[in-house]
C-alpha positions in Angstrom: 14.1 -12.5 -30.4 13.7 -9.6 -27.9 17.0 -7.7 -26.5 18.2 -8.4 -22.8 19.3 -5.4 -21.0 22.2 -5.0 -19.1 20.6 -5.6 -16.0 19.0 -8.5 -17.0 21.5 -10.1 -18.4 23.9 -9.5 -15.2 20.8 -10.8 -13.3 20.8 -14.4 -15.1 24.6 -14.6 -15.5 25.2 -13.6 -11.9 23.9 -17.0 -10.0 25.6 -19.3 -12.8 28.6 -17.1 -12.2 28.4 -18.0 -8.5 27.7 -21.5 -8.6 24.0 -21.1 -7.3 21.8 -23.7 -9.3 19.2 -21.7 -11.1 15.8 -23.1 -11.6 14.1 -24.2 -14.9 12.7 -21.8 -17.1 9.3 -21.3 -16.7 8.6 -22.4 -13.0 6.3 -20.8 -10.6 7.8 -18.6 -7.7 7.0 -19.5 -4.3 4.2 -17.8 -2.4 6.9 -17.0 0.0 8.6 -15.0 -2.8 5.8 -13.4 -3.9 4.5 -12.4 -0.5 7.8 -11.0 0.6 8.0 -9.0 -2.6 4.7 -7.5 -1.7 5.6 -6.5 1.3 8.3 -4.9 0.0 6.3 -3.0 -2.2 3.8 -2.2 0.6 6.6 -0.8 2.8 8.0 1.3 -0.1 4.6 3.0 -0.6 3.9 3.8 2.9 7.2 5.3 3.2 6.6 7.7 0.7 2.9 8.3 1.8 4.6 8.9 4.9 7.6 11.4 3.6 4.9 13.0 1.1 2.8 13.7 4.4 5.3 15.9 6.0 
């Protein structure tokens, strides 16, 4: 069994402590979630590119 990092353990336990129901393991993320993640990564890449151009 792989050991969990402190951050991964915190991410797992935080919703449970807050009373937020967690999805069952093995669920597939919704397309909107993946789209938001892609937009965020694209925004970070573009901001780094603009910063490096100057």
